[in-house]
N, C-alpha and C positions, 0 to 999 in steps of 0.2 A: 452543786451541793456535795460535800464530801460525806462518805459513809464511814462509820466506825468499823474497825476490823471485826467487831462482834456481830455486825450486821451482814458480813459476807458469808456466803455458803462455804463452809470449811469441811472437807471430807473427814471422816473418822480416821484416826491414825496419828502420826507424829505431827507436832506443831510445825507450822510452815518454816520457821527459822531453825528447826532442828533437822531438816532434810538437807544434808550436806553432800556436795560433790567433792570427793577427795582430790581429784585432779585440779579443780578450780581453787580449792583451798591451798594446795601447794603452789600453784601459779601466783595466786594473790599474795601469799606470804613472801615468795621470792621477789616479786615485782615491788612490793612495798619495802622490802629490806634493801634492795639496791637503791631505790629512791632516797630512803633515809640515809644510806651511806653517803650518797652524793651530796645531799643537803648538809650533813654535818661535816663531811670532808671540806666542803666549801666554807662552812661556818668556822671551822677551826683553823684552816690555813689563812683565811682572811683575818681572823682574830689574832692569830699568832704573828702574822705579817704586820698587823696594826701595832702590836706591842713591840716588835723587834726591828722592822725595816721601813715601813711606810712613812713614818714621820719625816726623816731626813730625805727620803727619795722623792716624795710627792708634796710635802708641805714645808720645804726648806725656808721660805720667807717668814714663817712663824717663829723661827729661832728656837729658843728653849721650850716654847709652847707648842711645838710641832706635834707632840704626843697627844695633846688635847684635841688639836685639829684632826689628827689621825683617828682618834676614838669617835669624833663627831661623824667622820665618814663611815666608820664601823656601825654607828648607831642609826644612820640614815636608812638603812635597809629595814629597820624595825618600824620606821614611819611608813614605809612603802608596803609592809606586809599586810596591814589591815585592808588597804586598797586591793591588794592581790586576793585577800580573803573574800572581799565583796564580789570582785569580778569572777573569780573561779568558783567560789561557793555558789553563786547564781547559776553558772554554767553546769556545775555538778548536780544541782537539784533540778535543773530544768531539762538538761539533755543527757545526763548520766555521768557516772564516776570515771569511766575509762578515758573519755576525751580529755578530762582535766589532768589526769595522771600523765598522759603523753605530753600535754602542753607544758606543764610545770617542769618536767625533767629537761625538756629542750631549752626552756628559757633560762633556768638556773645554770645548766651545764655550759651553754654557749657564753653566758656572761663571764663565768669563771675562766674559761679558755681565753677569752679576749683580754681579761686582766693580765694574763701571762705574757701578752705581746704589747702591752701599753708602754709608750715612751715615758720617761720620768720628767720631773720638773726641769732638770738641767738640760734636757734635750728639746722640749717644746714649750717650756714655760707654764703659764697659768692653765693652758689647755689640759695638762696632765692631771691635776687634781679634779678638774671638771669631768673629764672622761672617767676617772676612777670612781667618782661619786655616782655618775650616771650608770655605770655597770653595776655598782653596788645596789642601786635602786632596782635594776632589773632582777638581780639576785633576790631581792626582797619580795618583789611581785610574785616570782615563781615560788619562793619558799612560803609565801602567804597561804598557799593551799596544799602544798606537798604533804605535810604531816596530817592536815585535816583529811586529805584524800586517803592517806595510808590507813589512818585509824578507822575512817568510815568504811573503806573497802574491806578490810580484814574483819571488822566487827560484823558486817552484813553477810559475810561468807562463812564465818566460823560457827561451830555449834554453841548454842547458848550456855550449856553447862560448863564449857571450857573456854568461853570467850575471853576471859582475862588472860589466860595462858597464851592463846593464839594471837590476840591483839598486841601482846607485848613482844612476840617473836620478831616482827619487823623492826622493832626498835633496837634489836641487836645490831641492825645496820647502822644505827647511830654510833654505836661503839666501834664498829668496823671503820666508819668514816673518821672517828676520833683517832683510832689507832693509826690509820693511814696518814692523817694530817699531823698529829703530834709526833708520830715516828719520823716522818719526813723532816720536820723542823728540828727534832732532836739530832738527827744526822747533820743537818745544816749547822747546828750549834758546834759541831766538832770541826767544821771547815773554817778556813781563814775568812774572817768577816768581810774583808774587802771583796773577796770572790763572791760571797753571798749577796752583798749589796750591788755588785756590778751586774750579775746575771743569774746566779744560781737560785735566787728567790723565785724566779719565774717558773722553774721546773714543776713545783707542786701544782700550780694553776694549769699548766699545759697538760699535765697528766690526767686532769679531770675528763678529758676526752674519752678515755677508756671506760670510765663509769657511765658516761652518757650513752655511748654506743651499746653497751651491755644492757642498760635499763630500757632503752628504746626497743630493742629486739624482743625483750621479755614482755614489755607492756603491749606491744602490738598483738600479742597472742591472748591477751586477757579477754574474758567474757564480762558482760555487765553483771552487777551483783543481783542475786535473787530478790532482794528487797526492792530495788529500783524496777526490776521486771514486774514485780507484784503491783507497784504503783501504776505502771503503764497499763497493765492488764485491766485494772479497775478504774482507769482514767482519773487517777488521783494526783497526777503530777501537777503542781501548782505553776502558774505562769509567772508569778512574781514571788519567789522564795524569800527575797530580802524583805518585802512587805509583810510576808507571813511571820518572819522572825520579829520584826518591829512590833507587829500587832499582838502576837501570841507568845513570844519566847524571849522578850527582852529581860525578864527577871532571870531566866535560865542562863542567858548570856552573861549577865553580871556575876552569877554564881560561878560560871566557867572561868571568868577572868580572875575571880578571887582565888579559886583553888590552884591556879597556875602560878601564882606569884612566887611561892617557895621553890618549886621545881625549876621554872624558867629563869627566875632572877638569880638563884644560887648557882645554877649551871653556868651562867655568864660570869658571876663573881669568882667562882673557883677556877675558871679557865682563863679567859682573856685578861680580866682585871688583876687576878692574882699573879699571872705571869709577868705583867708589867710591874706590879708591886715588888716582886722578888728582886728585880733589878735595883731597887733602892735600899735593900738590906745589905749592909756592909760586907757580910761574909759571901754574898752571892754576886757582887758587882763584877761584871765581865763574864759571868757564867751564863751563856745563852742556852745551855742544854737542860738546866735543872727543871725549868717550868714544863717544857715539852715532855721530858722523861716522867715527871710526876703525872701528867695527863695520860701518858701511855700506860702507866701502871693502873691508874684509876679506870681507864677504859676497859682493861681486862677484867677488873672486879665488876664493873657495871654491866658488862655483857651477860654475866651470870645473874647478877642481882635483879636486873629489870624483869627477867623472865620469872625469877623466884617470886617477886612481889606481885607480878601479874597473876601467877598461879595461886598465890596465897589469897588474893582477892576473890577467887572462885570459891574458896573454902569458907572464909570468915566475913566476906563482904568488902566492897570497894571503899566505902566511906571509912570503915574502921582502920583499914590499912593506911589509907591516905592521912587520916587524922594523926595517927601515931608517928607516921613518917614526917609530917610537918613539925610535930612536937620534938622529935629527935633533932631535926635541923636547928630548931630554936635553941635547944639545950647545948649543942656543941659550938654554936656561933662564936661566943666570946673566947673560950679556951682554944679553939682551932686557930683563929687568926693571931692570937697572941703567940702561939707556938711557932708560927712562921717567922717571927722576928728573932728567934734564938740562934739562927745561923746554922742549924743542923740539917743537912740534906735529907737524912732519914726521916726527920720530923715532917719535912715538906711532903715527902712521898706518902707518909701515913695520913697526914691531914687531908691532902687532896683525894687520896683513895677513899677515905671514910666519907668526906664531905660530898664528893661527886659520885663515887662508886656505890655508896650505901645510902647516904642521906637523900640525894636528888632522886635516885632510882626508887626509893621507897614511896615516892609520890608519882613518879612517871609510870611505874609498873601498873598500878591500878587505874591511872588516868587514861591509859590507852583504850580501855573498854568503857570507863565511866563517862567520858565526854560524849561518845556516840549514843550511849544509853540514855543520856539526859534529854535528848531532843527527839521530837516526833519525826517520822520517816520522810515527810514531805519537805522538811526544812533542815534536815540533819546536817548536810554538808555545809550549808551556809552558817548554821548555828555553831558548829564545831570550829569552822574557820575563823569566825569573828571572835569567839571565846579565846582561841589560841593566839590570834595575831594582835588583838588589842592588848592582851596581857603581855605579849612579846614586845610590843612597842614600848610599853612602860618598863617592864622588868628587865628586858635584855637590851633595849635600846637606850632609853632615857637614863636608867639607873647607872650603868657603867660610865656614861658621859658625866653625870653629876658626881659620881665617885672620883673620877679622874680630876675634876676641878677641886673637890674637897681635899683630895690627897695632896695636890699641889699647894693648897693654902694652909695645910696643917702639918707640913713637913713630913708627909707620907705616914701619917698615924694609922696604925692597924685598927684603931677603934672605929674608924670610918667604915672599913670593910665589915667588921663584926656587927656594927649597928645596923647597917643595911640588911645583912644576912638575917639578923634576928627579927627585924620588923617584917620582912617579907614572909618569913616562916610563920609568924604570929597571925598575919593576915589570912594565910591559907588555913591555919589551924582553926581560926574563928569561923571561916566560911564553911568548913565541913559540917558545922552544926545547923546549917540552913538547907542541907541537901538530904533528900530521902534516899534510902538504899535502892540501887538499880540492878543489882546482881540477877542475871538470868532473865532480864526483861525481853519481851517479844519486840524485836526491832521493826516489825511491820505496823506496829501501833502508830496512830497518827498524832496522838497527844504527847506532850512532853512527859518525861519520867521523873524529873527532879523538881 
């Protein structure tokens, strides 16, 4: 029989989730940031390799449709991510947050490194795309709990009054990963493309080993979060957190999926899909650097913006910042993608910087603390993981694949990109009206907050 936090004997003084260990807070922030950097480094180098080299190297038999096959391989990770969320979410709520964060970083990093040594279709035939897809699935399984772990960890360690700010800090790691990935491919765009396709594309994947080693060393030193320790102390750890989510939090999971559509979907659209689309614009044909350079600029803007919007949610509320961020993304969708067709590099840089650096971050910033605050302590990791990864499967996995097909059938019409961006933003905008404000919530509470 679970007890309410109100039934526990609580000594006079600071609220339990206001007692903060500054050393643990710094360690958690650093550990989460390095993991986020690796996940998004993996995400961007795979996405950019999908748009630029994987088609002819691994899917040559598909002919002109190799780019669609390549995006299918890109998207398969998002099918695996919910499964990873189930598996690692269960472990995180049953045995603690730390063990998951170690497991996911090893799984993602090892898969990325092995992609860097894969033989291509011309070397081993059909085994090459099979192995590529298999490693992409392993990436997806690990990524399925990495960001859920990061948001849960830092939210359960940070002070409640500044949780939005601290929970957003690790997501600067996302921009670091983006800067590393996009910067690498921007440099590759300046090199002879035959050299890139022959061997140089492998280097970004092999370099992931550095991030793996750094993250593992840091995460080995982590302590378990105070919230999970509190659950263990009061014998409130549930044996079946997935069952608890299904029974008590399925509505909250649906809300979590809805609020992620704009952030997650538009992140993929402005990155991997737009990079591929730019290659069809007459003025940019043959220019392999413009997309990565645009992402590089956007990542610099986003590194500041995500923390700003997280901190803003501490002042005015998570839901309000989220709602207007989604509305902003909906408002810019049509003009943004039209401007990409005008063939002006500076417009590409401005559009991607605003779309990704401002629009996406205006929802990601408050999301870092909002999602963990939406769920009760006993099923938080599982609930956050499922909300994140089911939405990722749809918005970042299925949507880019469908867009690639529609672009091929509409002679690469920009309207396809604008339409999907607009719809995803409106879904999130509407969902915000179903969510209660969670700012400053006690994360030791057992009931859901949204």
